N, C-alpha and C positions, 0 to 999 in steps of 0.2 A: 405488691407487698406481701413479702413471706417471710415466716417467723418460725422458731424451732418447733412451736407445740403443732403446727399443720404439718411440718415434715414430718412428726413423728406419728402423728396419726393416721397419715397418708402411707407411711412405711408398713405399719400394722396392717391396714386394708390390702396392700396390693403384693408383699413379699415376706422371705423368712430368710434368713441368715444361715447360711452354711459354711463351715469351716474344716479347712483339709489340712494336713500336716505331713510332713514326710520325713524320714532320717535316713542315713548311709552310713557305710563302715567298711574297712579294709585293714590290710596288714601293715605295720611298723618296720622301720629298719634302724640298725644302729649305725654311727659316724663316731670316728676318733675326735674329730674337731669340735672344739665348743667355745661360744663366745664367753666373754667376760660378764660375771654376774654384776650387777648396779647393786651397791649400799648405799641406805637412804639416811642412816642415822650419824647423827655429827657429835662432836666433843672436842674439848680442848687437850690433844695429847701431850703427855709428858715424854711420850716417846714414840719412834715411829711405829706402826703397825697398822692393820687394815681396820677400817670402821666398822661397828657392828651392822649386820644385815637386819633390817626391820621389815615385817610383812608389809607388801604393797599392794594386797588384793582388796579391791573395792569394797566398802562396807555398805550394806542396805541399810535403807531408814527404817527408822520406826515411829510409829505413831502414836503419842498418849494421849491426846486428845484434840478437838474440835470446838471451835467457838465462834458464832451459835450453832447448836446443835440441831434447832428448828428454825425455817424462816419462810416466810410466804413464798410461793409458785410465782417466778415473773421472767418475761424473756430479758431482763436487764442484768447485769451482771452484779453480785452481791460479793463482799469482802467477808472472808473469813481468817481466823487465826488459827494456824495448825502449829501445834507443840509436839515434841517428841526428842528424837536423838538422830545423829549423824546425817544431818541434810547438808548437801554438799552444793555447790555452785553449779548449774546447769541441769537441775535435778527437772524433772516435771511432774503434774499432779494429773490422774486419770479419775474421772468422774463418771461413774455408770450407773445408769439410770433402770427402770423397774424392767424395760423392753429389752436389757441387756446390750445397748448400745453404749459406747465408751466415747467420751469428748476429753481430748487430752489438751492440757494448758501448761505453757511455758512461757518463757521470754518476760517481757514487760508486765505481764500478769502476776507476776510472782515478786514480790517487794518485800525489803526489809529482811533478807535471807541471814540467819545466824545459824550456827549448827544445831540448836533445840527449838528453832521456831522461823517460821516466816508468815506472810500474810498473801494471800491469793484470790483475785476475782473469779467468780464461778457463777456460772448462768444456769437456773434449775426452772426450766420452764412450764413442769408439769407437777400437780401434786402427787406426793408417794416418797419411796424411801431411794435413797442413792447411796451409793458406795464410793469412798475416795481413798485413794493409794497414792502414795509418793515413790517416784523411782529415780535412785541416782545413778548417774553416768555408768552403763555397763555394769548394772547390777539389776537382781529380780526386783519387782515392785515390794513395797511395805504390804503386811498384811491389810486390810481395808478396815476403815471405820466408816459408821453410818451416820449419815445427815437427812433430815426430813424435810421436805417441802409440803407444809400445811396452808391453807388458806386461813389469812389473819381473821380473827373472832373480834379483834377491837381497834380500835385507832389510837389507842394509847401506845407508847414505847414500852418495850417489855426489856429488862435486863437479864441475860443469860450467863454472865460469870465476868470474872477479872482476871486478868495477868499482870501481877501474880495474884494469885487466889487469897493469899494472905499478906498484910502490907507491913512491912519492917519498921518499927519507929525509928525517925530519922529527923533532924532538925532543921536540914535543907530540902530542896524540891525534889520530888522524884514522880517518874511517868508512871502511869498505870493506864493499860489499854481496858477499855469497857466493850463487852460483846453485847448483843442482843439484835433487836428487830426494831422498826420504825424510827430510826433516830433521824433528825433533821438538822440543817444547819443553822446555826443561831441557839443550838439547846443550851442548857444550863443543867447542873449538877446540885441538889442540896444535900450536904452531910450532916448528920446527927451522930453526935460524940456519946460517949458512956454515959456523961451526966446530964443529957438531953439537950445540950446547947446545939445550935445549929448554925451552918455558914454555907454561902453560895458560890459555887466554882463558875465561871463562864468567862465570855471573852476570850483573849489570846492564850488563857488557860485550858482551853478546850482545841484541840488540834485534829487534822486529817479526819474530819466528820465522812462517814458512809453510811448507808441505811442499817448496816450491822455492826460498824466498830467506829470508835473515837478513842482519841488519845486524851487523857486528864492528867494535868499538871499539879501537884499537890505537896501540901507540908503536913505530915502526920507526926505529933509529938506527943499524943496521948495514948497509952495503952488500952486496950479492952475492946469490947464489942461496940461496932458502929454500923450505920445504915446508909444507905445513901438513894434518892429518887432522881429520875431524869426527867426532865421538862422540856418539851418542843417549844418554840414561839408560841403556838396556839396549841388548844387541846389540855386534855387532863395527863398531869405527870403519870410516871410509871409506880408500880406497886414498889414498895421499899425492897432492896437486896442488901441482905445483913453480910458483913465482913470482918476480920479481925484484926487489929493492928498488935503485932507481937513486938516484943523486945528484941534486941540485938543478941544473937546467940553466940557465946563464947567457942570457937574454932578449936575441938580437940587437938592436940598433937597427935600425928599417926604413927603407929609404933609397927616395928618389924618384929616378928617372933620367930620366924623359920621361913625356908625355902624348900622345893622340892623339883628336882632331885637334891637331896641335901649335899651331896659331894657329887656334882655332875663332873664327866669326861671332857677334858679339852678337845676341840676339833674345829675344823676350819667351815662348817656349814651351821646355819642356824638351829636351835633346838628348844622345844617347847620348854618353858620355865615359869614355875608358880612363885609367888611370893604370898606369904601367910601375914596376919597382924591384925590391926583394928585401926578405926578412924580414917580409913580410906574414903575419898571423896571423888565426885566427879571433878573431872580437868585436871587432877593430879599429874605430878611426872616423877619417873624413877630414874636415878643416876645412879650407874654402876662403874667403880673405880678399880681397874685392872692391876694386877702387880708392879707392872710398870708404872703405873700413875697415870695412864689412858683413861679418861672419861668417856663415858657412854650413856646417852640421856635418850629415854624413850617417853611419849607422850601421845594423847590423841589416838589417832588410828593405830599407832604402832601398838596400843596394848588392847590384846586379843578381847578380852572378857574383865569385869571388876565388879565386886561388890563391896562392901565397908569392911570387909574381914580377908579380902584376898583379890588376886590381880594375876593376869598370864600373858605373857607375850612370848615371841620368839627373837632369841638373841643369839650372837657366836660368842663363845667363851672360847677364845684360841690362846689363852695362856695358861700355864700351869702354875699354881700356887693360890694366895690368899686374895680374893675379892672382897669389897665393902659395897652396900647397898644403903642410900639413903632416898627416902620418899618424901616429897613437898606437896602437900595440898595447894590450891590456888590462892589461900590465905592461911595464916598462922605458921607457927614453928616448923621446920621439917622435923623428920625422924631421927632419931640416935641412928649413928652408923649400925649395921648389921653386916657380919663377916661371915664368910663360907669359904670353902676350900673347893678349888678347881683340880681333879687328879689328872695324872698323864691318862691319855686314852687306851683303852684296852686293846688287847691284839686279837679281837675277836674278827672272825672272816668278815669282810664287807658283803653287803647285798649285792645280787646282780639282777638287773632289768633285763628280760627275754624277750617281752610284747606287751602290746598295747590291744585293747578293744574298745572300741572300733580302731582299726589300724591307721587309718587316715580319717579322723574325724573331722566335723564341716564347721567353718565358721559360725559362730553364735554369739549374740549379745546376751543370753542368758546361760546358767551353768547346764552342763550335760555331765551325766554319769560317765567316767571311765574307768575301764579294769584294768589293772596292771599286774602281769605275771613274771616270774623270776624264782629265785632263790634267794635265802637267807634273811627273809623279810621279819621283823620283830613288831609286838604291838608298841604302840606309841612313837611309831615311825613318823617323820615328816617326807612329804614328798614337795621338790622344787622345781617349778615349771620357769623356763625361760623362752620367753617369746622372740620372735625375728628382729624385733627392735630392740631387743636386749632388757626389756621389762620383767622382772622376777615376781612370782606369786608363789609364796610357800603355805603349804595346806598341812595339817595335822589335828591332833585332838578328836573331838566328836565328830569332825568333818570325814574323818578316815574310818572305813568300815573294814576291820581286819579281819580275813577270813581264815588265812593258813599262812604257813611260813612262803607259801608260794603266789599267792593270790591276794590282793586287797583291792578295794573300789573305792572312789570319790567323786566328789562334784568339782567340774573346775569349769571356768569360763575362758574359753579359746577365742579370743576377738581379732586376732591378725591373720592373715593367710600367709602360708609360708613354713619353714623350717623351726620346729621347736626342740629344745632339749628336756627331759626329766633326770633329775638325780633323786636318789632315794636314800635317806639317812636314817639308821637306827639311833637309838639314844648311846650306843656305845660303839664305837670301832669307827672306822673309815668310811665314808659314803660310797656309793656305787659310783661307778663310770658314768657319765652321760649316755643317756638313750635318746637316739634322734627319731623324729618322727615328723610328718607332715600333715599341716591343715588346709584344707581346701576350700575354695570360696562356696557360698551358698550357690544353687544352681536356682535361678528363678524362672518358671516357665512365662512364655510369650503370654500377653493378653490378646484377646481375640473378640470382635463385635460380631453377633449373629443376627441380630434383630432392631429395628428402631421403630417405636410405634407411640401413639398419642396416648394418654390416660383414657379416652373415651373408645379406643380401639380402632385399628386401622392407621392407615399413614397420618402423619401430623397435616393439619392444613394453615395455610398461611395467615397469619394474624400480626395486627400491630400491638399485641401486648405479650409479654413472656407467657411461655408454656411448658409444661411439664412434657419430657419425654420419657417412655418406659426403655431402658436399653438392657438386653439379654445377651450374655457371652459367656466367656470363661476367664479366669486368670485374674480378675479384678482384685485390687489390694486397696487397703486404707491408705488415703493421701493421693490417690490418683488424681489426674487431670483430664480434662476433656477440651477437644480443639474442633471447631465446626468452621468447614467452609461453605458460603453462600452459593446460591447458583452462578452467581458471577464469578465466582474463585477467591471473593475477599473473605478473609477470617472474620468471623462474627463477634463482637465484644459483649463482654456480660454474661458470659457463660458459666454457670456454676455447675457442680456435678456433688452428687451425694451417693454413698455405696450402701447398699442394702443387703448384699452377701456377695460371696467372690464369682456370682453368674449373674446378678442383675444390680444395675446402677440406675439413678435417675439424673436426667439433665433438664437444667432450667435455661431455656433460651429464647430468643425472639426470632419468629422465623416471619419476616416481613414480607417475603415474595415468594412465589410458587418456582417449582423446579426440582433438580436434583442438587442435593446438599452433600457433603461430604464429612465422616465423624473419624475422628482418631483420638482412642484412648491412650493414655501414657502413665504406668505405674511408677512409684516412687524412686524405684532403681535405675529409670530410664527406658525400661523394656515397652516399647509402644506397639500399638495393635496395626495390622494393614488397614488403608484408608476403607472405610464402609460406607457404599453409598445410599441414600434413600432418598424415596420421592417427598416434597411437600406440595400437597394438593391446592389446588385454588377452588373455592367454595363456591357452587352455581347459586347457592342461595344466601340472602342476606339475614335469614332469619336464624335465631340461635337453637340449639338443641338441647334437650337432655338425656344422658345416656343412663344417669343412675344418681343415687342418693346416699349418703353415710350419715348416720346409722338409718337401717330400711325402715324400723318403726320406734321412733321415739317416743318417749315416754310424757303421758298428759301433765303439765304444770310443773314440769322440771327444767329448768335452763339447761339447753343442749347446745353443744358444738356441733353444727349442722354443714353436712359439703354438699354442693351440688357439681357433679361431673357430666360434661359434655362438650359442645363447640361454638366458637362464633360469638365468646362473650366480649363486652368491650366496655370501656369507661362510660359512665353516665346512665349504665342500664340500672333496672330495679326488678324485685322477685315479689310475686305475689303468692300468697298461700291462702287458699279457701277451705274454711272449716266445715263442717257437716252441716251448721245451722245456717250457711250461706255468710258468715262473717267473713270478712278479708283484711288479711293482715299485707300491707307493703311495706317491703323492706328496702330502702336507698341509701346513696350518699355514705356518712361515716356508718351506718348499721351494716353496712358489706365491709367484714372485717378484711379479708383477703380476696383479691381478683387475679386470676391470669386469664388467657384467651381459652382455656379449657376447664377452670376450676372455679368455684364460688365458696367462701365460706363465711357463713353467718351464726347468729347466736340467739334464736327464737325461743318464745315459751308457748307452747301449745297449750290453751286454756279447755279444748274438746278433746274426747278421745271418739275415734272413728276414722272416717275414710277422709281424706285429705286431698287436695291437687295443687301443685308448684308450678308456675309459668314461669320463664325468664323473659323480660320486654326490654328490648333495647331503647335509647333514647329517641331514635326515629319513630317507633311505636312497632317495629316487627316484634313479635311476638313467638316464643316455642310453642310445640303442642304442649297440652296439660301433661302432667306426670302425677300418677295417682298414687298414694300411700297411706300406711295406716297408723295411726295415733294410738297406743295403747295406754289404758287406765293405769295407774300404780299398782 
C-alpha cells in the first residue's frame, strides 16, 4: 500500500534534489545553397504568385484562471477547468508542490481541449500551495497560477465559479460549467431569478459530474441578478452563488484607420506589419488583396499580437501598387476596405551575416539566446530561421535586441539536429544571403549506480512484502526506469522508481529470496547504467526490528502521520505504543495505513506527553525490542 503522501514525506526525510545544467558553443559557417522556404498562408489567387509567409513559430500557452482555486487534499484525481489562450493539442500540465517536486499530466487526463479552455485531472495529495503551468509542444511553459489544497471544513458542497462567469440571455438551451468542491452524482441545482421565482435543474440536465466540476444545461430568458445553490442527494445545500444574465451585445463593426509602416517597400521576405483601428475582437481574420487581385488571409497564430485597437503580423508584400485590407470579427459585418500603397524596394545595401554565437548551438526544446554578427543591420529587422526539415520561424519586433549595425541577439528554439539557414531582412532593401550553421545533438551523460541499500541501512533483506531500496549514483533523470533481476536471473515484476535527485532514486520491489540481485537504471533517452550487483540477505531472526521513527518527537493530542522504519514487517502484524502512565495503544488491521517489509505508516494521537515506547508484533507473536521516544507538549 503506497501512496503519494507517504512518498513525499519519506523523500523529505531521506534526500534533497540537486539539478545540474550544461551548455556549449562554437563557430558557424556560410554556404551558398539554401532550401526552399515553406509558406503557410492561403488564399484564392486571381493571378499566379507566391502565397504569404506567416510566422510558424509555436506560441506559448497563457493561463487566465483555474476553477476551482481551492480543493481538499486527496490522493484521488480531481478535475479542474483551465481557461486562457493559445492551448494546443499535445500540451502538458505541470503541477509543482511546496517541496519543489513536479508532476506532469498529459494524454487522456486532459479533456475537452479548445484554444481557450480544457479540463484536467490532477492529484493534490497534501495540504498546501501548488503551482500549475501549461506547456504547448516545443514551447516554454506558461507563467504558473496558484491552486490551494486545504482540508474541508464542511461537508456541504461549495460553488467556486461558473464558466462563462456571466450568462447571456437566450431562448434556447445553453451549457454552463459549475466549479467547486464536494459535488456528488445525483446532485440538483436550484436557480432563483431576479423576481424571486425558483426552479430546480436536475436529472439529465446535469452531466459529467466530478467532485469539483459538472455541466448544467439551462434556458435563461430573464435578464438580471440570479443566484444558484447546489444540493447533493443528502446533506445541506451549498451557500448561494450570485451571477448575472446579460442581454445580447450588438457586435460593433471593426474599423481600420491606418497601417504601419504607412508605405512599406515590396520584397520577397516577410516583414512586420501593424494594422490600427477599433472594434477588433479575439478570433478575427484579416484579408489582404494585392494589386494583382491575389488574396492573403491571416488569423489565429498567424497574428502576433492583438488588442481591440491594433494587431500585428508578418506578411510578404511582394507586389508594387495598391493593397486593400478587410478585417472580419468572428460575428458581425466586416470592416470597410482600407487601402495603402506598397512602394518599390529601396536600393539600400543588403545586410550581411558573418557569424553566430554560439557557432554550433545545441538542440533544445526551449528558447536559447543566439548572438548574430555582421554588417548593415537596422532596427526593426527580422530574422528567418529555416530548419533541416524546411520549417521556418520568423523572429522580429520586441523579441530582437538591437545592439548596433553589426550585432543583435534574440531567443530562438532550435528543435532539430542538422544544418539551419538564417536570413536577416531590414525594413527596406534586399535581405541577406543565407548564413548556414549546424545544430548539434544534446550530449547526455550515461547514468551510473554506485550503491543499493535498504531504508533501515545496510543490505536489503529477503521479505514477502515490497520494500523501498535507496539507490545512489549519478546522471539520474526524470522519467527513468529500473529493472532488477533476481538471484535466479529472472526479471522481477512490479518494480516502481521515484527520482529524488540526479544522484539519488528509490525503488519499490519485492525481494522474495536471498542471493545476488542485479539492477540496471535507464534514462528516458535510452542511456542505461552498467548492471550493478547487490546482495539480498536472509534474516537469521524472525523477529521484527525498529531502526527509527519519524517524527522523532510527535506533539501531544495532535493527529500525526507516524512512520516506523526497520525490517521483517509482515501482513497481520500490530504496533503497540505504551504511554508514561502505562496505558497501551494497539494499532492493527486498517489502522495500519501503509505497510512494506521495511516501513509502517500510522496516524495515532498521543494523549500524554513524556517518554513512550513502541513495539512491532508479528501475527505469530514475535516482537521487536522496545523503541523509546518522547512526545512533547504543545
